[in-house]
C-alpha atoms as a printed R data frame, in Angstrom:
    type eleno elety resid chain resno       x       y       z
1   ATOM     1    CA   MET     A     1 121.022 114.409  99.002
2   ATOM     2    CA   THR     A     2 117.369 115.067  99.764
3   ATOM     3    CA   ASN     A     3 115.483 117.006  97.110
4   ATOM     4    CA   TYR     A     4 113.140 119.487  98.728
5   ATOM     5    CA   SER     A     5 110.508 121.422  96.803
6   ATOM     6    CA   TYR     A     6 108.534 124.580  97.567
7   ATOM     7    CA   LEU     A     7 104.879 125.264  96.961
8   ATOM     8    CA   LYS     A     8 103.810 128.902  96.749
9   ATOM     9    CA   ILE     A     9 100.476 129.113  98.555
10  ATOM    10    CA   SER     A    10 100.092 132.894  98.343
11  ATOM    11    CA   LYS     A    11 102.185 135.961  97.456
12  ATOM    12    CA   THR     A    12 103.920 135.840 100.804
13  ATOM    13    CA   LYS     A    13 103.731 132.164 101.702
14  ATOM    14    CA   LYS     A    14 105.715 129.188 100.479
15  ATOM    15    CA   ILE     A    15 105.831 125.753 102.060
16  ATOM    16    CA   ARG     A    16 108.836 123.438 101.869
17  ATOM    17    CA   TYR     A    17 108.054 119.778 101.318
18  ATOM    18    CA   LEU     A    18 109.443 116.383 100.398
19  ATOM    19    CA   LYS     A    19 107.600 114.164  97.962
20  ATOM    20    CA   LEU     A    20 107.843 110.901  96.121
21  ATOM    21    CA   HIS     A    21 105.421 110.955  93.220
22  ATOM    22    CA   ARG     A    22 103.653 107.748  92.228
23  ATOM    23    CA   LYS     A    23 100.489 107.250  90.230
24  ATOM    24    CA   ASN     A    24  97.504 105.259  91.521
25  ATOM    25    CA   THR     A    25  99.027 104.146  94.778
26  ATOM    26    CA   THR     A    26  98.771 104.846  98.499
27  ATOM    27    CA   TYR     A    27 100.686 107.842  99.839
28  ATOM    28    CA   ILE     A    28 102.350 108.028 103.242
29  ATOM    29    CA   VAL     A    29 101.803 111.552 104.557
30  ATOM    30    CA   PHE     A    30 104.177 112.389 107.421
31  ATOM    31    CA   LEU     A    31 103.298 115.311 109.719
32  ATOM    32    CA   HIS     A    32 105.993 116.521 112.103
33  ATOM    33    CA   GLY     A    33 105.695 117.944 115.597
34  ATOM    34    CA   PHE     A    34 105.671 121.386 117.231
35  ATOM    35    CA   MET     A    35 108.691 123.517 116.181
36  ATOM    36    CA   SER     A    36 110.145 120.560 114.302
37  ATOM    37    CA   ASP     A    37 111.119 120.305 110.611
38  ATOM    38    CA   LEU     A    38 112.105 117.855 107.859
39  ATOM    39    CA   GLU     A    39 115.767 117.598 108.864
40  ATOM    40    CA   GLY     A    40 115.200 114.844 111.423
41  ATOM    41    CA   LYS     A    41 115.409 111.074 111.113
42  ATOM    42    CA   LYS     A    42 111.684 110.347 110.809
43  ATOM    43    CA   PRO     A    43 110.940 112.071 107.444
44  ATOM    44    CA   LYS     A    44 113.977 110.399 105.828
45  ATOM    45    CA   THR     A    45 113.021 107.026 107.346
46  ATOM    46    CA   PHE     A    46 109.476 107.190 105.943
47  ATOM    47    CA   LEU     A    47 110.672 108.494 102.568
48  ATOM    48    CA   TYR     A    48 113.044 105.521 102.276
49  ATOM    49    CA   PHE     A    49 110.259 103.184 103.406
50  ATOM    50    CA   ALA     A    50 107.929 104.603 100.714
51  ATOM    51    CA   LYS     A    51 110.619 104.135  98.024
52  ATOM    52    CA   LYS     A    52 111.232 100.545  99.082
53  ATOM    53    CA   SER     A    53 107.495  99.785  99.275
54  ATOM    54    CA   LYS     A    54 106.694 101.509  95.946
55  ATOM    55    CA   LEU     A    55 104.378 104.004  97.660
56  ATOM    56    CA   GLY     A    56 103.915 107.729  97.245
57  ATOM    57    CA   PHE     A    57 105.206 110.080  99.948
58  ATOM    58    CA   LEU     A    58 104.600 113.596 101.236
59  ATOM    59    CA   ALA     A    59 106.058 115.455 104.211
60  ATOM    60    CA   LEU     A    60 105.873 119.212 104.713
61  ATOM    61    CA   GLU     A    61 107.082 121.948 107.024
62  ATOM    62    CA   TYR     A    62 104.161 124.030 108.271
63  ATOM    63    CA   SER     A    63 104.479 127.816 107.928
64  ATOM    64    CA   GLY     A    64 106.971 129.236 110.424
65  ATOM    65    CA   HIS     A    65 108.718 125.858 110.675
66  ATOM    66    CA   GLY     A    66 112.008 124.797 109.064
67  ATOM    67    CA   LYS     A    67 112.567 126.540 105.718
68  ATOM    68    CA   SER     A    68 108.892 127.330 105.071
69  ATOM    69    CA   SER     A    69 108.082 131.033 105.057
70  ATOM    70    CA   GLY     A    70 106.354 132.895 107.872
71  ATOM    71    CA   LYS     A    71 107.013 133.599 111.529
72  ATOM    72    CA   PHE     A    72 106.458 130.781 113.983
73  ATOM    73    CA   THR     A    73 104.662 133.172 116.363
74  ATOM    74    CA   ASN     A    74 102.034 133.933 113.675
75  ATOM    75    CA   GLY     A    75 101.201 130.257 113.286
76  ATOM    76    CA   ASN     A    76  98.566 128.111 114.966
77  ATOM    77    CA   ILE     A    77  96.799 124.755 114.628
78  ATOM    78    CA   SER     A    78  94.217 126.137 112.150
79  ATOM    79    CA   LYS     A    79  96.906 127.575 109.861
80  ATOM    80    CA   TRP     A    80  99.139 124.493 110.041
81  ATOM    81    CA   THR     A    81  96.124 122.271 109.352
82  ATOM    82    CA   LYS     A    82  95.317 124.387 106.291
83  ATOM    83    CA   ASP     A    83  98.924 124.197 105.034
84  ATOM    84    CA   THR     A    84  98.648 120.408 105.247
85  ATOM    85    CA   THR     A    85  95.252 120.260 103.519
86  ATOM    86    CA   VAL     A    86  96.483 122.441 100.626
87  ATOM    87    CA   LEU     A    87  99.611 120.289 100.110
88  ATOM    88    CA   ILE     A    88  97.638 117.024 100.220
89  ATOM    89    CA   LYS     A    89  95.169 118.334  97.622
90  ATOM    90    CA   LYS     A    90  98.027 119.512  95.386
91  ATOM    91    CA   ILE     A    91 100.448 116.573  95.705
92  ATOM    92    CA   VAL     A    92  98.485 113.493  96.810
93  ATOM    93    CA   LYS     A    93  95.322 114.451  94.905
94  ATOM    94    CA   LYS     A    94  92.815 111.557  94.910
95  ATOM    95    CA   ASN     A    95  95.213 108.812  95.994
96  ATOM    96    CA   LYS     A    96  94.701 106.866  99.204
97  ATOM    97    CA   ILE     A    97  96.457 108.173 102.315
98  ATOM    98    CA   VAL     A    98  98.137 106.669 105.373
99  ATOM    99    CA   LEU     A    99  98.753 109.467 107.872
100 ATOM   100    CA   VAL     A   100 101.800 109.323 110.130
101 ATOM   101    CA   GLY     A   101 101.637 112.017 112.812
102 ATOM   102    CA   SER     A   102 104.434 112.696 115.278
103 ATOM   103    CA   SER     A   103 103.441 114.535 118.483
104 ATOM   104    CA   MET     A   104 101.509 117.653 117.324
105 ATOM   105    CA   GLY     A   105 101.464 116.035 113.874
106 ATOM   106    CA   ALA     A   106  98.900 113.551 115.225
107 ATOM   107    CA   TRP     A   107  96.600 116.496 116.073
108 ATOM   108    CA   ILE     A   108  97.063 117.931 112.566
109 ATOM   109    CA   SER     A   109  96.386 114.404 111.212
110 ATOM   110    CA   LEU     A   110  93.090 114.125 113.098
111 ATOM   111    CA   ASN     A   111  92.030 117.459 111.582
112 ATOM   112    CA   GLN     A   112  92.556 116.007 108.078
113 ATOM   113    CA   PHE     A   113  89.710 113.503 108.527
114 ATOM   114    CA   LYS     A   114  87.293 116.401 107.922
115 ATOM   115    CA   PHE     A   115  88.643 116.763 104.395
116 ATOM   116    CA   PHE     A   116  89.955 113.368 103.308
117 ATOM   117    CA   LYS     A   117  87.900 110.813 105.230
118 ATOM   118    CA   LYS     A   118  87.264 108.679 102.136
119 ATOM   119    CA   GLN     A   119  90.934 108.693 101.134
120 ATOM   120    CA   ILE     A   120  92.476 107.940 104.531
121 ATOM   121    CA   VAL     A   121  93.069 104.197 104.862
122 ATOM   122    CA   GLY     A   122  95.312 104.190 107.940
123 ATOM   123    CA   PHE     A   123  96.716 106.337 110.741
124 ATOM   124    CA   LEU     A   124  99.889 105.884 112.792
125 ATOM   125    CA   GLY     A   125 100.536 108.182 115.750
126 ATOM   126    CA   ILE     A   126 103.946 108.599 117.405
127 ATOM   127    CA   GLY     A   127 103.834 110.201 120.875
128 ATOM   128    CA   SER     A   128 100.492 111.728 119.859
129 ATOM   129    CA   ALA     A   129  99.695 115.115 121.398
130 ATOM   130    CA   PRO     A   130  96.207 116.336 120.434
131 ATOM   131    CA   GLU     A   131  94.976 119.366 122.432
132 ATOM   132    CA   PHE     A   132  98.378 119.686 124.147
133 ATOM   133    CA   LEU     A   133  98.237 123.500 124.135
134 ATOM   134    CA   GLU     A   134  95.371 123.623 126.614
135 ATOM   135    CA   ASN     A   135  96.009 120.496 128.681
136 ATOM   136    CA   LEU     A   136  99.800 120.275 128.812
137 ATOM   137    CA   MET     A   137 100.618 123.974 128.613
138 ATOM   138    CA   TRP     A   138  97.893 126.465 129.615
139 ATOM   139    CA   LYS     A   139  96.405 124.394 132.444
140 ATOM   140    CA   LYS     A   140  99.876 123.732 133.891
141 ATOM   141    CA   PHE     A   141 101.152 127.292 133.592
142 ATOM   142    CA   SER     A   142 101.614 129.221 136.822
143 ATOM   143    CA   LYS     A   143  99.534 132.314 137.478
144 ATOM   144    CA   LYS     A   144 102.594 134.456 136.651
145 ATOM   145    CA   ILE     A   145 103.119 132.801 133.247
146 ATOM   146    CA   LYS     A   146  99.418 133.199 132.392
147 ATOM   147    CA   THR     A   147  99.523 136.888 133.407
148 ATOM   148    CA   ASP     A   148 102.677 137.473 131.306
149 ATOM   149    CA   LEU     A   149 101.122 135.701 128.342
150 ATOM   150    CA   ILE     A   150  97.896 137.728 128.515
151 ATOM   151    CA   LYS     A   151  99.820 140.984 128.993
152 ATOM   152    CA   ASN     A   152 102.531 140.483 126.345
153 ATOM   153    CA   GLY     A   153 100.778 138.114 123.945
154 ATOM   154    CA   VAL     A   154 103.766 135.758 124.056
155 ATOM   155    CA   TYR     A   155 105.750 133.791 126.630
156 ATOM   156    CA   ASN     A   156 109.141 132.156 125.971
157 ATOM   157    CA   LEU     A   157 108.793 128.721 127.490
158 ATOM   158    CA   LYS     A   158 112.086 126.997 128.280
159 ATOM   159    CA   HIS     A   159 112.058 123.222 127.962
160 ATOM   160    CA   GLY     A   160 115.416 121.469 128.162
161 ATOM   161    CA   GLU     A   161 117.747 123.216 125.715
162 ATOM   162    CA   TYR     A   162 114.882 124.645 123.659
163 ATOM   163    CA   VAL     A   163 112.844 127.837 123.988
164 ATOM   164    CA   TYR     A   164 109.278 127.741 122.677
165 ATOM   165    CA   PRO     A   165 107.629 131.128 122.044
166 ATOM   166    CA   ILE     A   166 104.043 130.405 123.092
167 ATOM   167    CA   THR     A   167 101.563 133.026 121.905
168 ATOM   168    CA   LEU     A   168  98.144 133.795 123.330
169 ATOM   169    CA   GLN     A   169  96.578 133.501 119.859
170 ATOM   170    CA   LEU     A   170  98.090 129.980 119.566
171 ATOM   171    CA   ILE     A   171  96.471 128.896 122.856
172 ATOM   172    CA   LYS     A   172  93.108 130.432 121.874
173 ATOM   173    CA   ASP     A   173  93.220 128.838 118.433
174 ATOM   174    CA   GLY     A   174  93.949 125.450 120.011
175 ATOM   175    CA   ARG     A   175  90.581 125.699 121.788
176 ATOM   176    CA   LYS     A   176  88.870 125.952 118.402
177 ATOM   177    CA   ASN     A   177  90.525 122.726 117.282
178 ATOM   178    CA   LYS     A   178  89.141 120.220 119.748
179 ATOM   179    CA   VAL     A   179  89.375 116.664 118.440
180 ATOM   180    CA   LEU     A   180  89.148 114.441 121.511
181 ATOM   181    CA   ASN     A   181  85.355 114.908 121.682
182 ATOM   182    CA   LYS     A   182  84.946 113.761 118.059
183 ATOM   183    CA   LYS     A   183  83.882 110.369 116.738
184 ATOM   184    CA   ILE     A   184  85.451 108.997 113.575
185 ATOM   185    CA   LYS     A   185  83.638 105.999 112.136
186 ATOM   186    CA   SER     A   186  86.177 105.053 109.456
187 ATOM   187    CA   ASN     A   187  86.857 101.329 109.266
188 ATOM   188    CA   ILE     A   188  90.645 101.631 109.043
189 ATOM   189    CA   ARG     A   189  93.762 100.525 110.918
190 ATOM   190    CA   VAL     A   190  94.822 102.952 113.650
191 ATOM   191    CA   THR     A   191  98.041 102.319 115.586
192 ATOM   192    CA   MET     A   192  99.390 104.506 118.378
193 ATOM   193    CA   ILE     A   193 103.014 104.131 119.446
194 ATOM   194    CA   HIS     A   194 104.115 105.851 122.646
195 ATOM   195    CA   GLY     A   195 107.219 105.767 124.822
196 ATOM   196    CA   LYS     A   196 106.595 104.773 128.425
197 ATOM   197    CA   LYS     A   197 109.322 107.241 129.472
198 ATOM   198    CA   ASP     A   198 107.859 110.102 127.418
199 ATOM   199    CA   GLU     A   199 108.324 113.147 129.667
200 ATOM   200    CA   VAL     A   200 106.529 115.524 127.293
201 ATOM   201    CA   VAL     A   201 103.215 113.820 126.510
202 ATOM   202    CA   PRO     A   202 101.637 111.118 128.733
203 ATOM   203    CA   VAL     A   203 100.684 107.753 127.200
204 ATOM   204    CA   SER     A   204  97.048 108.582 128.083
205 ATOM   205    CA   TYR     A   205  96.978 110.857 125.016
206 ATOM   206    CA   SER     A   206  97.439 107.912 122.671
207 ATOM   207    CA   ARG     A   207  94.625 106.113 124.503
208 ATOM   208    CA   LYS     A   208  92.397 109.181 124.062
209 ATOM   209    CA   VAL     A   209  93.094 109.180 120.316
210 ATOM   210    CA   LEU     A   210  92.095 105.518 120.010
211 ATOM   211    CA   LYS     A   211  88.770 106.268 121.745
212 ATOM   212    CA   ILE     A   212  87.811 108.639 118.911
213 ATOM   213    CA   PHE     A   213  87.799 105.767 116.420
214 ATOM   214    CA   LYS     A   214  84.655 103.697 116.770
215 ATOM   215    CA   ASN     A   215  85.062 101.110 113.975
216 ATOM   216    CA   ALA     A   216  88.808 101.020 113.468
217 ATOM   217    CA   LYS     A   217  91.194  98.091 113.972
218 ATOM   218    CA   LYS     A   218  92.966  99.670 116.931
219 ATOM   219    CA   LYS     A   219  96.349  99.022 118.459
220 ATOM   220    CA   LEU     A   220  98.394 100.685 121.209
221 ATOM   221    CA   ILE     A   221 102.107  99.933 121.497
222 ATOM   222    CA   ILE     A   222 103.879 101.238 124.576
223 ATOM   223    CA   ILE     A   223 107.671 101.163 124.230
224 ATOM   224    CA   LYS     A   224 109.100 100.318 127.636
225 ATOM   225    CA   ASN     A   225 112.187 102.583 127.540
226 ATOM   226    CA   GLY     A   226 110.842 104.888 124.851
227 ATOM   227    CA   ASP     A   227 111.143 108.689 125.040
228 ATOM   228    CA   HIS     A   228 108.988 111.284 123.263
229 ATOM   229    CA   SER     A   229 110.748 111.399 119.902
230 ATOM   230    CA   LEU     A   230 111.283 107.626 119.389
231 ATOM   231    CA   SER     A   231 114.016 108.410 116.828
232 ATOM   232    CA   SER     A   232 116.618 105.763 117.688
233 ATOM   233    CA   PRO     A   233 117.260 103.096 114.993
234 ATOM   234    CA   LYS     A   234 115.589 100.269 116.957
235 ATOM   235    CA   TRP     A   235 112.426 102.299 117.610
236 ATOM   236    CA   LEU     A   236 112.252 103.510 114.011
237 ATOM   237    CA   LYS     A   237 112.560  99.873 112.928
238 ATOM   238    CA   LEU     A   238 109.563  98.986 115.116
239 ATOM   239    CA   ILE     A   239 107.599 101.963 113.740
240 ATOM   240    CA   ARG     A   240 108.346 100.851 110.156
241 ATOM   241    CA   LYS     A   241 107.159  97.342 111.002
242 ATOM   242    CA   GLU     A   242 103.859  98.715 112.324
243 ATOM   243    CA   LEU     A   243 103.482 100.979 109.297
244 ATOM   244    CA   LYS     A   244 103.913  97.941 107.056
245 ATOM   245    CA   LEU     A   245 101.076  96.188 108.920
246 ATOM   246    CA   ILE     A   246  98.784  99.193 108.459
247 ATOM   247    CA   ILE     A   247  99.461  99.235 104.710
248 ATOM   248    CA   SER     A   248  99.258  95.465 104.125
């Protein structure tokens, strides 16, 4: 049984999260991907890892995701970044942080360096997807999709068995959250793990993330038969091993 908690951020907004409270220790902060939640294998894997390693832990569902309040179509990178910042300040406080960002979670992670640069001691990206809204969506949309999106404010994008309601405000907000042109000078360990068979986000995105870090101990691991989610037991085992190296 996983014990979830809720943090009321405003009168109308509450965020669901998972935490493992520990004093004076490093916290693993896991940030999930676009339209994902805390029901998957990764949050539980990292929570168990934190317990075993005597570390603190935090994972949250951004507004409009999972059981957090709000409509997904009202959300954007700025709002989801803010949700994360508020939860880190409230739960992690002044403890050291190792960020683990999955897909869009890596973008949200990069945004946290503005606020917690001195606390962040490591960063692990899984199928990292910074700036995906512009480069992997908008730029690849047909003229018809772009017209529909501008006219209606939303377009229901079918991908596999999922439908993603992409809003115009989400695309526009993504442009305000550019991170790939930034330089982060933190002397920390940064590891990117990416599946070679990722059909959602090209491996080049993990390479782009590593370029941002000027003084970090950098590592790129490309998993030969890996997909985008990297949620199978053998891949999660490899991810845990790399996380252990970042923390050691």
